[in-house]
C-alpha positions as CSV (number, residue, x, y, z in Angstrom):
1,Q,0.0,0.0,0.0
2,V,3.1,2.2,0.0
3,Q,5.1,2.5,-3.1
4,L,8.4,4.2,-3.9
5,V,9.2,5.1,-7.4
6,E,12.8,5.9,-8.3
7,S,14.2,7.8,-11.2
8,G,17.3,9.5,-12.5
9,G,19.8,6.7,-12.8
10,G,21.9,6.2,-15.9
11,L,25.3,6.1,-17.4
12,V,27.7,8.9,-16.7
13,Q,31.4,9.5,-17.1
14,P,33.8,9.9,-14.2
15,G,33.5,13.3,-12.8
16,G,29.9,13.7,-14.0
17,S,26.7,14.3,-12.0
18,L,23.4,12.6,-11.6
19,R,20.3,13.5,-9.6
20,L,18.2,10.6,-8.2
21,S,14.6,11.1,-7.2
22,C,12.3,8.9,-5.1
23,A,8.6,9.7,-4.7
24,A,6.5,7.9,-2.1
25,S,2.8,7.3,-2.5
26,G,0.0,5.4,-0.9
27,S,-1.2,5.1,2.7
28,I,1.1,7.6,4.2
29,F,0.3,9.5,7.3
30,R,3.7,10.8,8.0
31,L,7.2,10.3,6.5
32,N,10.0,10.0,9.0
33,A,13.6,9.3,7.9
34,M,14.3,8.8,4.2
35,G,17.5,7.5,2.8
36,W,19.5,6.1,-0.1
37,Y,21.3,2.8,-0.2
38,R,23.4,1.2,-2.9
39,Q,24.4,-2.3,-3.8
40,A,27.2,-3.2,-6.3
41,P,27.3,-6.7,-7.8
42,G,28.4,-9.3,-5.3
43,K,28.5,-6.7,-2.5
44,Q,26.4,-5.9,0.5
45,R,23.9,-3.2,0.4
46,E,25.2,-0.1,2.1
47,L,23.9,3.2,3.4
48,V,24.8,6.2,1.2
49,A,22.9,9.0,2.9
50,D,19.8,9.6,5.0
51,I,17.8,12.5,6.2
52,T,15.5,12.9,9.1
53,S,12.1,14.6,9.2
54,G,13.9,17.5,10.7
55,A,16.3,17.6,7.7
56,R,19.3,16.4,9.6
57,T,21.6,14.6,7.2
58,N,24.1,11.7,7.4
59,Y,26.5,10.5,4.7
60,A,28.8,7.6,4.2
61,A,32.4,8.6,4.4
62,S,32.9,7.5,0.8
63,V,30.4,10.1,-0.6
64,K,30.7,12.9,1.9
65,G,31.4,16.2,0.1
66,R,30.3,14.8,-3.2
67,F,26.6,13.8,-2.6
68,T,23.8,15.8,-1.2
69,I,20.5,14.3,0.1
70,S,17.4,16.5,0.4
71,R,13.7,16.1,0.7
72,D,10.5,17.8,-0.3
73,N,7.9,16.9,2.2
74,A,5.1,18.5,0.1
75,K,5.9,16.1,-2.7
76,N,6.8,13.1,-0.5
77,T,10.1,12.9,-2.4
78,V,13.7,12.4,-1.5
79,Y,16.6,13.4,-3.8
80,L,20.2,12.5,-4.1
81,Q,22.4,14.9,-6.0
82,M,25.6,13.0,-7.0
83,N,28.6,15.1,-8.1
84,S,32.1,14.1,-9.0
85,L,31.1,10.6,-9.6
86,K,33.6,7.8,-9.5
87,P,33.6,4.3,-11.0
88,E,33.4,3.0,-7.5
89,D,29.9,4.7,-7.2
90,T,28.6,2.2,-9.8
91,A,25.7,0.3,-8.2
92,V,22.0,-0.1,-8.0
93,Y,20.7,2.7,-5.8
94,Y,17.6,2.1,-3.6
95,C,15.6,4.6,-1.7
96,N,14.1,3.7,1.7
97,V,11.5,5.5,3.7
98,D,10.4,5.0,7.3
99,L,6.8,6.1,7.7
100,L,3.6,5.9,9.6
101,D,0.6,4.7,7.6
102,Y,-3.0,5.9,8.2
103,S,-3.4,3.3,10.9
104,L,-0.2,4.7,12.6
105,R,1.7,1.6,11.8
106,A,5.4,2.0,11.5
107,L,6.6,0.8,8.2
108,S,9.8,0.7,6.1
109,S,9.4,0.8,2.4
110,W,11.9,0.2,-0.4
111,G,12.1,1.5,-4.0
112,Q,12.7,-0.7,-7.0
113,G,16.2,0.4,-7.5
114,T,17.8,2.5,-10.2
115,Q,21.1,1.7,-11.9
116,V,24.0,4.1,-11.8
117,T,26.9,3.3,-13.9
118,V,30.0,5.5,-13.9
119,S,32.3,4.6,-16.8
120,S,34.2,6.2,-19.6
């Protein structure tokens, strides 16, 4: 009953930029923390960045200074601006949202994933 739709992935050269978006819809009473994770082939899924309902942000050391997470509460959307991309950033990126539904149940919802490939 809660869906996350991701967009913005693609192929980019090293040093380039991409902007990922993740829009939440469905039975949402309140969005709490929102975040981005990534998973490279054969690797564990790792946290890239997250942002609280109060807009406090947290970043993985590997992306700090290059990526920026933000949210638009009116649109139920979280963004990830990725600059100075490196080949090591190549992965499937997933958004995640912690929320309360209309019955005040605490839920965690995942997006379908969007491929980011950094290569010349």
